[in-house]
C-alpha positions as CSV (number, residue, x, y, z in Angstrom):
1,M,7.1,-23.1,10.7
2,I,4.8,-20.2,9.9
3,T,1.1,-20.6,10.7
4,L,-1.5,-18.3,9.1
5,Y,-4.8,-18.2,11.0
6,G,-8.0,-17.0,9.3
7,I,-10.7,-17.9,6.9
8,P,-10.1,-18.9,3.3
9,N,-12.5,-16.4,1.6
10,C,-11.1,-13.3,3.4
11,D,-9.4,-10.9,1.0
12,S,-6.7,-10.0,3.6
13,V,-6.0,-13.7,4.2
14,K,-5.7,-14.3,0.4
15,K,-3.3,-11.4,0.1
16,A,-1.2,-12.7,3.0
17,R,-1.1,-16.2,1.5
18,T,0.0,-14.8,-1.9
19,W,2.6,-12.7,-0.2
20,L,4.1,-15.7,1.7
21,T,4.1,-17.8,-1.4
22,D,5.6,-15.1,-3.6
23,H,8.4,-14.8,-1.0
24,G,9.1,-18.5,-0.9
25,L,7.9,-18.9,2.6
26,E,6.2,-22.2,3.5
27,Y,3.3,-22.0,5.9
28,A,0.5,-24.0,7.4
29,F,-3.1,-22.6,7.1
30,H,-5.4,-22.8,10.1
31,D,-9.0,-22.3,9.1
32,Y,-11.1,-20.9,12.0
33,K,-14.3,-22.2,10.5
34,K,-13.0,-25.8,10.2
35,Q,-10.5,-26.0,13.0
36,G,-11.8,-23.5,15.5
37,V,-10.0,-20.8,17.4
38,P,-7.1,-22.0,19.6
39,A,-8.1,-20.6,23.0
40,D,-4.5,-20.5,24.4
41,L,-3.2,-18.7,21.3
42,L,-6.1,-16.2,21.3
43,A,-5.3,-15.3,24.8
44,Q,-1.6,-14.8,23.9
45,W,-2.5,-12.6,21.0
46,V,-4.7,-10.5,23.1
47,R,-1.9,-10.1,25.7
48,A,0.6,-9.2,23.0
49,H,-1.5,-6.9,20.9
50,G,-4.5,-5.9,23.0
51,W,-8.1,-6.8,22.3
52,P,-8.9,-3.5,20.5
53,V,-6.3,-4.5,17.8
54,L,-7.4,-8.1,17.5
55,L,-11.2,-7.5,17.6
56,N,-12.4,-6.4,14.2
57,R,-15.2,-4.0,15.0
58,K,-15.5,-2.8,11.4
59,G,-16.5,-6.0,9.8
60,P,-19.9,-7.3,8.9
61,T,-19.9,-10.0,11.6
62,W,-19.4,-7.4,14.4
63,R,-22.0,-5.1,12.9
64,K,-24.6,-7.9,12.8
65,L,-24.1,-8.7,16.5
66,P,-26.9,-7.4,18.7
67,P,-25.9,-4.2,20.4
68,E,-26.2,-5.9,23.8
69,V,-23.5,-8.4,22.8
70,Q,-21.3,-5.6,21.5
71,A,-21.7,-3.8,24.8
72,T,-20.4,-6.7,26.7
73,V,-16.9,-6.3,25.3
74,V,-15.1,-4.2,27.9
75,D,-11.9,-6.1,28.6
76,D,-9.6,-9.0,27.6
77,A,-11.9,-11.7,28.9
78,S,-15.1,-10.4,27.4
79,A,-13.4,-9.7,24.0
80,I,-11.9,-13.2,24.0
81,A,-15.4,-14.7,24.7
82,V,-16.9,-12.9,21.7
83,M,-14.0,-13.8,19.4
84,R,-14.2,-17.4,20.4
85,E,-18.0,-17.5,19.8
86,H,-17.8,-15.5,16.6
87,S,-14.4,-16.2,15.0
88,S,-15.0,-13.8,12.1
89,T,-14.7,-10.9,14.6
90,I,-10.9,-11.7,14.8
91,K,-8.9,-9.4,12.6
92,R,-7.3,-11.4,9.9
93,P,-4.9,-12.8,9.2
94,V,-3.0,-13.6,12.4
95,I,0.3,-15.0,11.4
96,V,2.5,-16.8,14.0
97,W,6.1,-16.7,12.9
98,P,8.8,-19.3,13.7
99,N,10.2,-17.2,16.5
100,G,6.7,-17.2,18.2
101,A,5.8,-13.6,17.4
102,A,2.4,-13.0,16.0
103,S,1.4,-10.3,13.5
104,V,-2.2,-9.1,13.0
105,G,-3.6,-8.0,9.7
106,Y,-2.2,-7.7,6.3
107,D,0.6,-5.2,5.9
108,P,3.5,-6.1,3.6
109,E,6.0,-4.0,5.5
110,V,5.1,-5.8,8.8
111,L,5.3,-9.2,7.0
112,Q,8.7,-8.3,5.6
113,R,10.0,-7.4,9.0
114,H,8.8,-10.6,10.6
115,A,10.0,-12.7,7.7
116,H,13.5,-11.3,8.1
117,A,13.4,-11.8,11.9
118,A,12.2,-15.4,11.6
């Protein structure tokens, strides 16, 4: 089963949901705001992709964080702590495919590759 992680009002999440539906792929949606961030998976995603890929430092949530909080992010553990505390700083969507691989962000070419590999 495909699981899409994100928040429902995010444009990238909406695009990914539409893409999956248009390609006939069933998926479960995990809403960070309602269901929280799964700590074990977040750590896996950081190991697989690196915290600089997973931490969205361009979004409004990051920009609103006090500079002293932003400055604490220097490694995997500190990035994970901020992402768990502020789930909107996680780049969206994160999609976990049936083979266990995870993709980060909305890119139709990446989604296509994962869909064929799944």
